[in-house]
C-alpha positions as CSV (number, residue, x, y, z in Angstrom):
1,M,210.4,-83.0,-78.0
2,K,206.9,-82.4,-76.7
3,L,203.9,-83.1,-78.9
4,I,200.5,-82.3,-77.5
5,N,197.1,-82.0,-79.0
6,E,195.2,-79.2,-77.3
7,Q,191.9,-81.1,-77.5
8,D,193.5,-83.9,-75.3
9,M,194.3,-81.4,-72.5
10,E,192.0,-80.7,-69.5
11,W,190.7,-77.2,-68.7
12,F,192.0,-75.7,-65.4
13,Q,189.9,-73.1,-63.6
14,K,190.7,-71.6,-60.2
15,P,187.7,-71.7,-57.8
16,G,185.5,-68.6,-58.3
17,A,187.3,-67.6,-61.5
18,R,185.7,-67.2,-64.9
19,L,188.9,-67.8,-66.9
20,K,189.8,-71.3,-67.9
21,T,193.3,-72.3,-69.2
22,K,195.1,-75.2,-70.7
23,N,198.8,-74.6,-70.1
24,L,201.2,-76.2,-72.5
25,L,204.2,-74.7,-70.7
26,T,204.3,-73.1,-67.3
27,D,207.3,-71.1,-66.1
28,H,209.5,-72.8,-68.7
29,K,213.1,-71.5,-68.3
30,I,214.5,-69.9,-71.4
31,G,217.6,-67.6,-71.7
32,A,215.9,-64.4,-70.7
33,G,213.5,-65.7,-68.0
34,L,210.4,-67.8,-67.8
35,L,207.9,-68.6,-70.6
36,T,204.3,-69.6,-70.1
37,C,201.9,-70.5,-72.9
38,G,198.7,-72.4,-73.5
39,V,195.0,-71.9,-74.4
40,S,192.7,-69.6,-72.5
41,Q,188.9,-69.3,-72.7
42,W,186.9,-66.4,-71.5
43,P,183.1,-66.8,-71.2
44,Y,180.4,-64.7,-72.7
45,G,179.9,-61.4,-70.9
46,D,182.3,-59.7,-68.5
47,A,185.7,-61.3,-68.1
48,G,189.0,-60.0,-67.0
49,V,190.3,-56.9,-65.2
50,L,192.8,-54.4,-66.4
51,H,196.4,-55.4,-65.5
52,T,200.0,-55.2,-66.5
53,H,202.9,-57.8,-66.3
54,V,205.5,-55.4,-64.9
55,E,205.9,-57.6,-61.8
56,T,206.9,-60.6,-63.9
57,G,208.7,-58.7,-66.7
58,Q,206.6,-60.4,-69.4
59,D,204.9,-59.3,-72.7
60,E,201.6,-61.1,-73.4
61,I,200.8,-62.3,-76.9
62,Y,197.4,-63.7,-77.9
63,I,196.1,-65.3,-81.1
64,V,192.3,-65.7,-81.3
65,L,191.3,-69.3,-82.1
66,R,187.5,-69.2,-81.7
67,G,184.8,-66.7,-80.8
68,S,185.1,-63.0,-80.4
69,G,185.8,-60.6,-77.6
70,R,186.4,-57.0,-76.6
71,L,190.0,-56.1,-75.6
72,I,191.2,-52.9,-74.0
73,V,194.8,-51.9,-74.2
74,N,196.0,-48.6,-72.7
75,G,192.4,-47.3,-72.8
76,E,191.8,-48.2,-76.4
77,E,189.0,-50.7,-77.2
78,H,189.5,-53.4,-79.9
79,I,187.1,-56.2,-81.1
80,L,188.9,-59.5,-81.6
81,K,187.9,-62.3,-83.9
82,P,189.5,-65.6,-85.0
83,G,192.9,-65.1,-86.6
84,D,193.6,-61.8,-84.8
85,M,196.7,-61.5,-82.8
86,F,197.7,-58.9,-80.2
87,Q,200.7,-58.1,-78.1
88,A,200.6,-56.2,-74.8
89,E,204.0,-55.1,-73.8
90,C,205.1,-55.6,-70.2
91,G,203.9,-52.2,-68.9
92,E,200.8,-51.8,-71.0
93,E,197.5,-52.0,-69.1
94,H,195.2,-54.5,-70.9
95,A,192.3,-56.9,-70.4
96,I,189.9,-59.0,-72.3
97,V,186.9,-57.3,-70.8
98,E,184.1,-59.1,-72.5
99,G,183.5,-62.3,-74.5
100,L,181.1,-61.3,-77.3
101,D,180.3,-64.7,-78.8
102,P,177.8,-66.9,-76.9
103,A,180.6,-69.5,-76.6
104,G,183.0,-66.9,-75.3
105,I,186.5,-66.3,-76.8
106,E,189.3,-68.9,-76.9
107,M,192.9,-67.9,-77.6
108,F,196.4,-69.2,-77.7
109,Y,198.5,-67.1,-75.3
110,M,202.2,-66.7,-74.4
111,L,203.8,-64.8,-71.6
112,V,207.2,-64.0,-73.0
113,P,210.1,-62.6,-70.8
114,T,211.4,-59.1,-71.6
115,G,214.3,-59.1,-69.2
116,T,212.8,-56.1,-67.3
117,G,211.1,-58.0,-64.5
118,E,212.2,-58.1,-60.9
119,D,214.0,-61.2,-59.8
């Protein structure tokens, strides 16, 4: 069993990146592949770039915890707020392109294997 309080975890940020994460699980082996999940935080203003997860064979699921942001999935724009959840399937082009709240947008995320990725 693993019991973790998100507030006790440290933020990780790659040098030069705007995205911060707190990974609860990273490449955790499950029957169909690898699962990664945690909390991500995008700052106010521009954030991510459009991408897919075809190379890893994973769907991406987010649940907004705090703040708000602008999401694009397959060219469609959506505004996210606390409590909203979205799923981008493995081949769907998507990105959080803008944190709208001055504090940015904070989300629980999961990268879930679909069994379609390359080994």
